[in-house]
KOLZA-364869 format. One line per 8 residues: their letters; for each residue x, y, z of N, C-alpha, C, O. Coordinates in steps of 0.05 Angstrom, whole numbers, plus 32768, in hexadecimal, padded with zeros to 4 digits. Each point is the difference from the previous one (the first is absolute). Layout:
N
A> X Y Z X Y Z X Y Z X Y Z  ... .
end
This chain:
246
MDRLLYVA> 8794 82B6 7E08 7FE7 7FFB 800E 8004 7FF7 801D 7FEF 8003 8011  8028 7FF1 7FF4 8005 7FF6 801B 8001 8016 8014 7FF9 7FFD 8018  8010 801B 7FDF 8001 8017 8012 7FE4 8008 8009 7FFB 8003 8018  7FF3 8000 7FD5 7FE4 8006 8007 7FF4 7FEB 8011 7FF2 8006 8014  8012 7FE1 7FE5 7FF5 7FEA 8010 800A 8000 801C 7FF1 7FFB 8013  8029 8009 7FF0 800C 8000 801B 7FF6 8016 8012 7FF9 7FFB 8017  8005 801D 7FDE 7FF6 8017 800F 7FE3 7FFB 8009 7FF9 8005 8016  7FF7 7FF2 7FD7 7FE3 7FFB 8006 7FFD 7FEA 8014 7FEF 8001 8012 .
MTGASETM> 8021 7FE9 7FEB 7FFE 7FE9 8012 8007 8008 801C 7FF2 7FF9 8013  8025 8015 7FF1 8008 8008 801B 7FEC 8014 800C 7FFB 7FFF 8018  7FFB 8013 7FD7 7FEC 8013 800A 7FE7 7FF2 800A 7FF6 8007 8015  8000 7FE6 7FDC 7FE8 7FF1 8008 8005 7FF1 801A 7FEF 7FFF 8012  8028 7FF4 7FF0 8007 7FF1 8018 8001 8012 8019 7FF5 7FF9 8015  8018 801E 7FE9 8003 8012 8016 7FE5 800E 8006 7FFB 8007 8017  7FF5 7FFD 7FD5 7FE5 800C 8005 7FEF 7FED 8011 7FF1 8009 8011  8012 7FDD 7FEA 7FF2 7FED 8011 800A 8001 801D 7FF0 7FFD 8013 .
RAQTANNH> 8029 8007 7FF1 800B 8003 801B 7FF5 8019 800E 7FF9 7FFF 8017  8006 8017 7FDA 7FF5 8018 800B 7FE2 7FFD 8006 7FF6 800B 8014  7FFC 7FE6 7FDB 7FE4 7FFB 8006 7FFC 7FEF 8019 7FED 8004 800F  8025 7FEA 7FF6 7FFF 7FF0 8018 8003 8011 8019 7FF1 7FFD 8013  8022 8016 7FEC 8004 8012 8017 7FE8 8012 8004 7FF7 8004 8017  7FFD 8006 7FD3 7FE9 8011 8002 7FE8 7FF0 800B 7FF1 800B 8011  800B 7FDD 7FE6 7FEA 7FF0 8009 8003 7FF8 801E 7FED 7FFD 800E  802D 8000 7FFA 8005 7FFA 801C 7FF7 8018 8011 7FF5 7FFC 8016 .
NLANANTV> 8010 801C 7FE1 7FF7 8018 800E 7FE1 8000 8002 7FF5 8005 8015  7FFE 7FF5 7FD4 7FE3 8000 8000 7FF5 7FEB 8013 7FEC 8005 800D  8021 7FE4 7FF4 7FF6 7FEB 8011 8002 8007 801E 7FF2 7FF5 8011  801F 801E 7FF5 8004 8008 801C 7FF4 801C 8006 8008 800D 8013  7FE5 7FFB 7FDC 7FF4 801A 8004 7FF1 8002 801B 7FFB 8016 800A  7FFD 7FD3 8001 7FF1 8000 8019 8011 7FF4 8017 7FF5 7FF9 8015  8025 8003 7FE7 8011 7FF5 8014 8009 8016 8013 800B 8014 7FF8  7FF1 7FE7 8022 8007 8015 8014 801E 8006 8000 8011 7FEE 8001 .
GFRADLAA> 7FF6 802C 7FFD 801B 8008 8001 8011 7FFA 7FE8 8019 8003 8002  7FDB 7FF5 7FE8 8010 7FF8 7FE9 800C 8018 7FF2 7FF4 8015 7FFE  8025 7FE8 7FF9 800E 8015 7FF1 8003 7FF6 7FE3 800B 7FEA 7FFB  7FEC 8026 7FF2 8001 7FF9 7FE4 801D 7FFE 7FF5 8011 8010 8007  7FF4 7FDB 7FE9 8019 7FFE 7FF3 8002 8013 7FE8 7FEC 8005 7FF3  802B 8006 8009 8005 8012 7FE9 8011 7FF1 7FEB 8013 7FF2 8007  7FE6 8011 7FE0 800E 7FF2 7FEA 8006 8014 7FEA 7FF1 8013 7FFC  8024 7FE8 7FF5 8007 8011 7FE9 800E 7FF0 7FEB 800C 7FEB 8006 .
FQARAVAG> 7FF3 801E 7FE1 800D 7FF3 7FEA 801B 800E 7FFB 8003 8018 8003  8011 7FD7 7FF6 801B 800A 7FFA 8009 7FF3 7FE6 7FF9 7FE9 7FFA  8017 8026 7FF6 800B 7FF5 7FE8 801D 7FF7 8006 8010 8010 800A  7FF7 7FD8 7FEF 801B 7FF5 8005 800C 7FF6 7FE6 7FF2 7FF2 7FF1  8027 8014 800B 800E 7FF6 7FE9 8007 7FE2 8003 8005 7FF7 8017  7FF9 7FFA 7FD3 8007 7FE4 8001 801E 7FFD 8000 800E 8009 7FEE  7FFD 7FEA 8027 801D 7FFD 8002 8009 7FE9 7FEE 7FF2 7FED 7FFB  8027 8015 7FFB 800B 7FEA 7FEF 8010 800B 7FE9 8003 8018 7FFD .
DGHASRVY> 8005 7FD6 7FF2 8010 8008 7FE8 7FEE 800E 7FEC 7FE8 7FFD 8000  8025 8012 7FEF 7FF2 800E 7FEA 7FF9 801C 8007 8008 800B 8015  7FE9 8002 7FD9 7FF8 801C 8004 7FEA 8002 8015 7FEF 7FEE 8003  8011 8028 800C 7FEB 8005 8014 7FE7 800A 7FF2 7FF8 8017 8004  7FFB 7FD8 7FED 7FE9 8007 7FF0 7FE6 7FF5 800B 7FEB 8005 7FF5  8017 7FEC 8021 7FE7 7FF4 800B 7FFD 8009 801D 8013 8001 800F  7FD4 8004 7FF9 7FFA 8007 801B 7FE8 7FF0 8008 7FF1 7FF6 7FF0  800C 8007 802A 7FE8 7FF2 800A 7FF4 8010 8016 800E 800F 800E .
AMASTTGF> 7FD8 7FEE 7FF6 7FF2 800E 8015 8000 7FEF 8019 8000 7FE7 7FFF  8002 8026 8018 8000 7FF2 801A 7FED 800E 8013 8004 8018 8005  7FE9 7FDA 8006 7FEE 800B 8015 800C 7FF8 801B 8006 7FE9 8005  7FFE 802B 800C 800C 7FFB 801A 7FF1 800F 8015 7FF4 8015 7FFB  800C 7FE0 801D 7FF3 800D 8017 8013 8015 800A 8017 7FFA 8006  7FE0 801E 7FFD 8011 8017 8008 7FFB 8007 801D 8009 8016 8009  7FEA 7FDA 8006 7FFB 8006 801C 7FE2 7FFE 8006 7FF1 7FF1 7FF3  8007 801E 8021 7FE4 8000 8008 7FF6 801C 8006 8010 8012 8005 .
DDTAGNMM> 7FD6 7FF2 7FF9 7FF4 801A 8005 7FFE 8003 801E 7FF1 7FF2 800D  801D 8022 7FFE 8000 8004 801D 7FEA 8012 800A 8000 8009 8017  7FED 7FFE 7FD7 7FEA 8011 8008 7FED 7FF1 8013 7FFA 7FE8 7FFC  7FFE 8025 8019 7FEE 7FF4 8014 7FE4 7FFB 7FF4 7FF6 8011 7FF0  7FFD 7FD9 8017 7FE5 7FFB 7FF8 7FEC 8010 8011 8008 800D 8013  7FDF 7FF1 7FE7 7FEB 800D 800F 7FFC 7FF2 801B 8005 7FE8 8002  7FF3 8027 8012 7FFA 7FF5 801A 7FE2 7FF7 8002 7FEF 8011 7FFA  800D 7FD7 800D 7FE4 7FF5 8002 7FF9 7FFB 801D 800E 7FF1 800E .
TTGRDLDV> 7FDE 801D 7FFC 7FF8 7FFD 801B 7FF1 7FE5 8004 7FEC 7FFB 7FF2  801D 7FF5 8022 7FF3 7FE7 8006 7FF4 7FFF 801C 7FED 7FF1 8005  801E 801E 800D 7FF7 8000 801C 800A 7FE8 8010 7FFA 7FFD 8017  8015 7FF1 7FDC 800A 7FE8 800E 801A 8007 800E 8012 800C 7FF5  7FF0 7FEC 8025 8017 8007 8010 801A 7FF7 7FF5 8015 800D 8003  7FEC 7FDC 7FF0 8019 7FF4 7FF7 8006 8008 7FE3 8013 7FF5 7FF4  7FDD 801C 8000 8006 800B 7FE6 8010 8019 8004 7FF7 8014 800C  8022 7FED 7FE9 8011 8017 8004 800C 8007 7FE5 8002 7FF0 7FEE .
AVQGQGYI> 8006 8029 800F 800D 800A 7FE8 8016 8013 8007 7FFE 8011 8012  8019 7FEC 7FE0 8017 8012 8005 7FF8 801C 7FF5 7FF7 8003 7FEA  800D 8011 8027 7FFB 801B 7FF8 8019 800D 7FF4 8014 8004 800E  7FEB 8002 7FD8 8017 800B 7FF3 8013 7FEA 7FF8 7FF8 7FEA 7FF8  8022 801C 800A 8015 7FEC 7FF8 8005 7FEC 8016 7FFC 8006 8018  800C 7FE2 7FE0 8007 7FEB 8013 7FF3 7FE6 7FF9 7FF0 7FFE 7FEE  8018 7FED 8021 7FF6 7FE5 7FFC 7FFD 7FF2 801A 800B 8007 8015  7FE5 7FE3 7FEA 7FFD 7FEE 8017 8012 7FE8 7FFB 8000 7FF5 7FEA .
AVQGFDGR> 8010 8004 802A 8013 7FEA 7FFD 7FF1 7FE5 8004 7FF1 7FFD 8013  8014 7FF0 7FDB 7FF4 7FE6 8002 8016 7FEB 7FFA 8016 8006 7FF7  7FE3 7FE1 800F 8012 7FEA 7FFA 7FF6 7FF3 7FE6 7FEA 7FF4 8000  8026 800E 7FEB 7FF7 7FF4 7FE6 7FFF 7FE2 8002 800A 7FF4 8013  7FEA 8000 7FD9 7FFE 7FE3 7FFF 801B 7FF2 7FFD 8003 7FE8 8005  8011 8028 7FF3 801B 7FF5 7FFE 800F 8003 801B 8017 7FF8 8002  7FDC 8012 8012 800C 8003 801B 800E 801A 8004 8007 8006 8017  7FFE 8009 7FD4 800E 801A 8002 7FED 8016 8008 7FE8 7FFF 7FFA .
EAYTRAGD> 8023 8016 8012 7FF0 8018 8006 7FFA 800E 7FE6 8011 8004 7FEF  7FD6 8005 800F 7FF7 800F 7FE8 7FED 8015 800A 7FFA 8002 8018  7FFC 800E 7FD5 7FEF 8017 8007 7FE8 8002 7FEE 8000 7FF9 7FE9  7FEA 8011 8023 7FE7 8001 7FF2 7FF1 8019 8009 8005 800C 8015  7FE8 7FFC 7FDA 7FEE 8016 8007 7FE4 7FF5 8008 7FEE 800F 8007  800F 7FD7 7FF7 7FE6 7FF4 8006 7FFD 7FFD 801E 8010 7FF3 800E  7FDB 801A 7FFD 7FFC 8000 801D 7FE7 7FF2 8009 7FF6 8006 8016  8001 7FE6 7FDB 7FE8 7FF1 8008 800A 7FEA 8013 8004 7FE9 7FF7 .
LRVDAAGQ> 7FFE 801D 8022 800C 7FEE 8014 7FEB 7FEE 800D 7FE9 8006 8000  8021 7FE4 800B 7FEF 7FED 800F 8012 7FF0 8012 8018 7FFF 7FFD  7FDB 7FF5 8017 800F 7FEE 8012 7FF7 7FE4 7FFB 7FE8 7FF9 8001  802B 7FF5 7FF9 7FF9 7FE4 7FF9 7FFA 7FF0 8019 8002 800A 8017  7FF8 7FDC 7FE6 7FF8 7FEF 8016 8017 7FFC 8014 7FFB 7FFA 8017  801E 800A 7FDF 8017 7FFD 8012 8008 801A 800E 8013 8001 800F  7FDD 8014 7FEC 8006 8019 800D 8014 8011 7FF1 800A 8014 800C  7FFD 7FE6 7FDC 8014 800F 7FF1 7FF2 8015 7FEE 7FEC 7FFA 7FF3 .
LRTGTGLA> 801F 801E 800E 7FF5 8015 7FEF 8009 7FFD 7FE4 8018 7FFE 7FFA  7FD5 8002 7FF3 8006 7FFB 7FE4 7FF1 8014 7FEE 7FEC 800C 8009  801D 7FF6 7FDE 7FF2 8010 7FED 7FEA 7FEF 7FF4 7FFD 7FE8 8006  7FF3 8024 7FE9 7FEA 7FF1 7FF3 8009 7FEA 7FEE 7FF1 7FED 7FFB  8028 8014 7FFC 800B 7FEB 7FEF 8010 7FEB 8010 800C 7FEE 7FF5  7FF3 8014 8026 800D 7FEC 8011 801D 8005 8007 800C 7FEF 800C  7FFE 8029 7FEE 801C 8006 8007 8002 8009 801D 7FEF 8010 8009  8024 7FE6 8005 8004 8008 801D 800A 801D 8001 8012 8008 7FF1 .
VMGEGGPL> 7FE1 8007 8020 8008 801C 8004 8017 8001 8014 8000 7FF3 8014  8014 801D 7FE4 8019 8001 8011 7FFE 8016 8015 7FF6 8016 7FFB  8014 7FE3 801D 8005 8014 8014 801E 8007 7FFF 800E 7FF7 7FEE  7FFB 8019 8024 801C 8007 8000 8012 7FE9 8009 8019 8002 7FFE  7FDB 7FE8 800C 8010 7FE9 8009 7FF8 7FE7 7FF1 800A 7FEA 8008  7FE6 8017 7FE4 7FF8 7FE9 7FF1 7FE1 8000 7FFC 7FF3 8014 8005  8002 7FD5 7FF1 7FE3 7FFF 7FFB 7FF1 8005 801A 8007 7FF8 8015  7FE2 8017 7FE8 7FF1 8008 8017 7FEB 7FEA 8008 7FF2 7FF6 7FEF .
AVPPHSSL> 800D 8004 802B 7FEC 7FEE 800A 7FEF 800F 8014 800A 8010 8010  7FDC 7FEC 7FEF 7FED 800E 8011 7FF3 7FED 8014 7FF5 7FEC 7FF8  800D 801A 8023 7FF3 7FEE 8014 7FE2 8000 7FFC 7FF5 8012 7FF3  7FFD 7FDB 8019 7FE3 7FFF 7FFF 7FF4 801B 800B 8009 800A 8014  7FE4 8000 7FDE 7FF6 801B 8006 7FE3 8002 7FF9 7FF5 7FF1 7FF0  7FFF 8024 801C 7FE4 8006 7FF9 7FFE 8018 7FED 7FEC 8003 7FF2  802A 800D 800D 8001 8016 7FEC 801D 8005 7FFA 8012 7FFC 8010  7FF3 800E 7FD7 801B 8006 7FF7 7FFF 8019 7FEF 7FF0 8003 7FEE .
LVGVDGTL> 8021 8010 801A 8002 8019 7FF1 801C 8005 7FF6 8014 7FF8 800D  7FEE 8015 7FDC 801A 8008 7FF5 8003 801E 8001 7FEF 800E 7FF6  8026 7FFB 8018 8005 801D 8002 800C 800C 7FE7 8008 7FF1 7FEE  7FF9 8029 8012 800A 800E 7FE8 801E 7FFA 7FFC 800A 8003 7FEA  8004 7FF6 802B 801D 7FF9 7FFE 8004 7FE2 7FFD 8017 7FF7 8001  7FD4 7FFA 7FFC 8002 7FE3 7FFC 7FFF 7FEF 8019 8002 7FE8 7FFF  7FFA 8025 8018 7FFF 7FF1 8019 7FE5 7FF0 8001 7FEB 8009 7FF8  8018 7FDF 8013 7FE8 7FEE 8003 7FF8 8000 801D 8010 7FFB 8012 .
SIVPLGQG> 7FD7 800C 7FF3 7FF5 8001 801B 7FE8 7FED 8002 7FEF 7FFF 7FEF  8011 7FF1 8026 7FEA 7FEC 8003 7FF3 8003 801C 800D 800A 8013  7FDB 7FED 7FEE 7FF3 7FFB 801A 8000 7FE2 8002 7FF3 7FF2 7FF1  801C 8003 8023 8002 7FE3 8003 7FE4 7FF3 8003 7FED 800C 800A  8012 7FDC 7FEC 7FE6 7FF1 8000 7FF6 7FFD 801C 800E 7FF8 8012  7FD9 8010 7FF2 7FF3 7FFE 801A 8006 8017 8013 7FF6 8000 8017  8018 8015 7FE0 8007 8017 8010 7FF1 8018 7FF7 7FF3 8001 7FEB  800E 8014 8026 7FF2 8019 7FFA 8012 8013 7FF0 8018 7FFB 7FFE .
PETRAQVG> 7FDD 801B 7FF8 800F 8013 7FF0 8017 800E 800F 8013 800A 7FF4  7FEB 7FF6 8027 8016 800C 800F 801A 7FF0 8000 8014 800A 8008  7FEA 7FDE 7FEE 8018 7FEE 7FFE 800E 8002 7FE5 8012 7FF0 7FFA  7FE6 8023 7FF6 800C 8002 7FE5 801E 8003 8002 800A 800F 8010  8004 7FE1 7FDF 801E 8000 8001 800B 7FFE 7FE4 7FF4 7FF4 7FEE  8024 8016 800E 800E 7FFE 7FE7 800F 7FE5 7FFE 800D 7FF8 8014  7FF0 7FFA 7FD6 800C 7FE6 7FFD 8014 7FFF 7FE9 800C 7FEB 7FFB  7FF9 802B 7FF7 8013 8000 7FEA 7FFD 8018 7FEF 7FEE 8011 8005 .
RIKLVNPA> 8023 7FF1 7FE7 7FFE 8016 7FEE 8008 7FF7 7FE4 8014 7FF3 7FFB  7FDB 8014 7FF1 8005 7FF9 7FE5 8019 8010 7FF6 8003 8017 8005  800E 7FDB 7FED 8018 800D 7FF5 7FF7 800F 7FE7 7FF7 7FF5 7FEC  800D 8025 8015 7FFA 8012 7FEA 801B 800B 7FF5 8011 8009 8010  7FF2 7FF7 7FD6 8019 8009 7FF4 7FFA 8015 7FEB 7FEA 8002 7FF5  802B 800D 8004 7FFD 8015 7FEB 801A 8003 7FF0 800C 8015 8001  7FFC 7FD6 7FF1 8019 8003 7FEF 7FFB 8012 7FE8 7FE9 8004 7FF8  802C 8006 7FFD 7FFE 8010 7FE8 7FF5 7FEF 7FE9 8008 7FE9 7FFD .
TADVEKGA> 7FE7 8023 7FF3 7FF3 7FF1 7FE9 8016 7FF5 7FEE 7FFC 7FEA 7FF5  8019 8025 8007 8016 7FF7 7FEE 800E 7FE7 800A 800C 7FF1 7FF0  7FF1 8009 802A 800D 7FE9 800C 7FEE 7FE8 8001 8009 7FEA 8009  7FDF 8019 7FEE 7FEB 7FEB 8002 7FFA 7FF4 7FE5 7FFE 800E 7FEC  7FFF 7FD8 8013 7FF7 7FF2 7FE8 7FE8 7FEF 8006 7FFD 7FF6 8016  7FF2 8006 7FD6 7FE8 7FF0 8003 8005 7FE4 7FF5 8009 7FFD 7FE9  7FF1 7FEE 8027 8004 7FE5 7FF7 7FE9 7FF5 7FF1 7FEA 800C 7FFE  8019 7FDC 7FF7 7FEB 7FF2 7FF1 7FE8 7FFA 8012 7FEA 7FFC 7FF7 .
DGLFRLRD> 801B 8002 8024 7FEB 7FFA 8013 7FF0 8019 8008 7FEE 7FFE 8011  8019 8019 7FE4 7FF2 8018 8006 800A 800F 8019 7FF6 8015 8007  801E 7FDF 8006 800C 800C 8018 8018 8011 7FF9 800C 7FFD 7FEA  7FFB 8015 8028 8017 8012 7FFB 8017 7FF8 8012 7FFC 7FF7 8017  801C 800C 7FDF 8019 7FF9 800F 8015 8014 7FF8 7FFE 800D 7FEB  8016 7FF6 8026 8017 8011 7FFA 8011 7FF3 7FEA 8003 7FE7 8001  8007 8028 7FED 800F 7FF6 7FEA 8019 7FF1 8009 8009 7FED 7FF3  8003 801C 8023 8019 7FF4 8009 7FFC 7FE7 8011 8013 7FF4 800A .
GSDAPADA> 7FD3 8004 7FFA 7FFA 7FE8 8010 7FFF 8004 801E 7FFB 7FED 800E  800B 802B 7FFC 8000 8004 801C 7FE3 8006 800A 7FEE 8003 7FF0  800F 7FFF 802B 7FE6 8008 800C 8000 801D 8006 8014 800B 800B  7FD6 8002 7FEF 7FFE 801D 8006 7FFC 8004 801E 7FF3 7FF0 800D  8019 8025 7FFE 7FFC 8006 801C 7FE4 800B 8005 7FF3 800B 7FEF  8003 7FF1 802A 7FE6 800B 8007 8001 801E 8000 8014 800C 8007  7FD6 8001 7FF1 7FFE 801D 7FFF 7FE9 8009 8011 7FE9 7FFA 7FFA  801D 8013 801D 7FEB 8009 8012 7FEE 8015 7FF5 7FEB 8006 800B .
AVRLGSGV> 801D 8007 7FDF 7FF0 8015 7FF4 7FE9 7FF6 7FEF 7FEE 8010 7FFA  8013 7FD7 7FFE 7FEA 7FF5 7FF0 7FE7 7FFD 8010 8001 7FF8 8017  7FE8 8010 7FDE 7FE7 8000 800F 7FEB 7FEE 7FF1 8001 7FFE 7FE8  7FEE 7FF7 8028 7FEA 7FEF 7FF6 7FE5 800D 8005 7FFC 800D 8015  7FF2 7FEF 7FD8 7FE4 8008 8004 7FF0 7FE7 8007 8004 7FEB 7FF3  7FEA 8016 8020 7FF1 7FE8 8008 7FE4 8002 7FF4 7FF4 8015 7FFD  8001 7FD3 7FFC 7FE5 7FFF 7FF5 7FFF 8007 7FE3 7FEA 8005 7FF5  802D 7FFC 7FFD 8001 8006 7FE4 8014 7FED 7FF2 8011 7FF5 800D .
LESSNVNV> 7FEB 8008 7FD9 8013 7FF0 7FF0 8007 8011 7FE7 7FF1 8011 7FF7  8028 7FEB 8000 8009 800D 7FE7 7FF9 7FEF 7FE8 8007 7FE8 7FFF  7FEB 8023 7FEE 7FF9 7FF1 7FE8 8018 7FFE 7FEE 8015 800D 8004  7FE8 7FE3 7FE7 8014 7FFE 7FEB 8003 801B 7FF2 7FEC 800E 7FFE  802C 7FF8 7FF9 8003 801A 7FF1 7FFE 7FFD 7FE2 8008 8012 7FF1  7FEE 7FD7 8006 7FFD 7FFB 7FE3 7FE9 8012 7FF6 7FEA 8000 800A  801C 800F 7FE0 7FEC 800F 7FF3 7FF3 7FEE 7FEB 800C 7FFB 7FEB  7FDC 7FFC 801A 7FF3 7FEC 7FEF 7FFB 800B 7FE4 8004 7FF2 7FEC .
ADAMVNMI> 7FF4 8027 8012 7FFB 800C 7FE5 8019 8000 7FF0 8000 7FF9 7FE8  8016 8010 8024 801A 8001 7FF1 8009 7FE4 7FF8 800A 7FFC 7FEA  7FF2 7FF1 8029 8009 7FE5 7FFA 7FEF 7FF4 7FE9 800B 7FF1 7FF0  7FDC 8015 800F 7FEF 7FF6 7FEA 8008 800C 7FE5 8001 7FF2 7FEC  8004 8028 8014 8009 800D 7FE8 801B 7FF4 7FF7 8003 7FFB 7FE8  800F 8000 802A 801A 7FF5 7FFA 7FFD 7FE3 7FF5 800E 7FF8 7FEE  7FDF 7FF9 801D 7FFB 7FE5 7FF6 7FF7 8001 7FE3 8009 7FEF 7FF0  7FE5 8023 8009 7FF6 8002 7FE4 8017 8009 7FEE 8003 7FF5 7FEA .
ELARRFEL> 800D 801E 801F 8016 800A 7FF0 8014 7FE9 7FFA 800A 7FFE 7FEA  7FFD 7FF2 802B 8013 7FEB 7FFC 7FF4 7FEA 7FEE 800F 7FF4 7FF0  7FD7 8007 8012 7FF4 7FEC 7FEE 8001 8009 7FE3 8006 7FF0 7FEE  7FF6 802A 800D 8002 800A 7FE5 801C 8000 7FF6 8005 7FFA 7FE8  800E 800C 802A 801C 7FFF 7FF8 8009 7FE3 7FF9 800E 7FFC 7FEC  7FE8 7FF1 8023 8006 7FE4 7FFA 7FF5 7FF8 7FE5 800D 7FF2 7FF0  7FDA 8016 800B 7FF3 7FFA 7FE6 8010 800C 7FE9 8004 7FF3 7FEB  8006 8026 8018 8010 800D 7FEB 801A 7FF1 7FFB 8008 7FFD 7FE9 .
QVRAMRTA> 8004 7FF9 802C 801A 7FF1 7FFD 7FFB 7FE5 7FF3 8011 7FF7 7FF0  7FD9 7FFC 8016 7FF9 7FE7 7FF2 7FFB 8005 7FE3 8008 7FF0 7FEF  7FEB 8026 800A 7FFC 8007 7FE4 801B 8004 7FF2 8003 7FF8 7FE9  800F 8015 8025 801B 8005 7FF4 800E 7FE6 7FFA 800E 7FFD 7FEC  7FEF 7FEF 8026 800C 7FE6 7FFB 7FF3 7FF2 7FE8 800E 7FF4 7FF0  7FD8 800F 800D 7FF3 7FF4 7FE9 8009 800E 7FE6 8003 7FF3 7FEC  8000 8028 8016 800A 800F 7FE8 801C 7FF6 7FF9 8006 7FFD 7FE8  800B 7FFF 802C 801B 7FF6 7FFA 7FFF 7FE5 7FF3 800F 7FFA 7FED .
EQNGEASA> 7FDF 7FF5 801C 7FFD 7FE5 7FF5 7FF7 8002 7FE3 800A 7FF2 7FEE  7FE2 801F 800D 7FF6 8003 7FE5 8015 800C 7FED 8002 7FF8 7FE9  800D 801B 8021 8016 800C 7FEF 8015 7FEB 7FFA 800B 7FFF 7FEA  7FFB 7FF0 8029 8013 7FEA 7FFC 7FF6 7FED 7FEB 8010 7FF7 7FEE  7FD7 8002 8013 7FF4 7FEE 7FEC 8000 800D 7FE4 8006 7FF2 7FEC  7FF4 8028 8013 8000 800D 7FE6 801C 8002 7FF4 8004 7FFC 7FE8  8010 8009 8029 801C 8000 7FF7 8008 7FE5 7FF6 800F 7FFE 7FEC  7FE9 7FEC 8021 8007 7FE5 7FF7 7FF4 7FFA 7FE5 800C 7FF3 7FF0 .
RLLSLR> 7FDB 8017 800C 7FF3 7FFB 7FE6 800F 800F 7FEA 8003 7FF5 7FEA  8005 8023 801B 800F 8010 7FEC 801A 7FF2 7FF9 8008 7FFF 7FE8  8006 7FF6 802C 8019 7FF3 7FFB 7FFC 7FE6 7FF0 8011 7FF8 7FF0  7FD8 7FFB 8014 7FFB 7FE7 7FF2 7FFA 8004 7FE2 8001 7FED 7FF1  7FF9 802C 8007 7FFA 8006 7FE4 8019 8003 7FF0 7FFE 8000 7FE7  8019 8002 8025 8019 8003 7FF1 8007 7FE6 7FF1 8015 7FFF 7FF2 .
end
């Protein structure tokens, strides 16, 4: 009975982990530039002495869905979206350079360009600071152009350029903070071929219908595994009663 119980127990535990990943995707269905996590079940043999007669299930994240989300027109000058492949470089909360597809930009009270979640946007020389201005535009190549405060449109000048990168998908991993980094810990070089669209944002690429169906399927799988544990318990009790009759 311990074999049945062990398989059912590990299956239920890993199903809960898979449900957590699926629910995380659902919770970010409206997060700008979000990339859905991919998860899969694997069967692993139990290491140790004795016969290889026991296996356990393991739910693991197999990467992220690199499919682009839909483009949402906002008309806001500081809303940008990467066209095709590529990322916007930002400074993560850990201080390291990281990458995002979220282009909901703003300028804070200190004049620093940040994402909607408060991450500093990186230029090719570090975090970007924007002088006082009456208007700010982002070019298709990431250049920032301002009209200085109190001046006319003829004084428009470039004050920096957003660092845009395009590393190979196989070299990129997604962190728990939702940001992307190179697997080897290095910083990706700027790529002049990456282009931005202005006045638009990229939506999350989570397919809500698929995620809901997966949530129901995982819930039913968990229920089945709990029933299997109860069956193992009942079989164990029945066996104990039979032995007691001797």
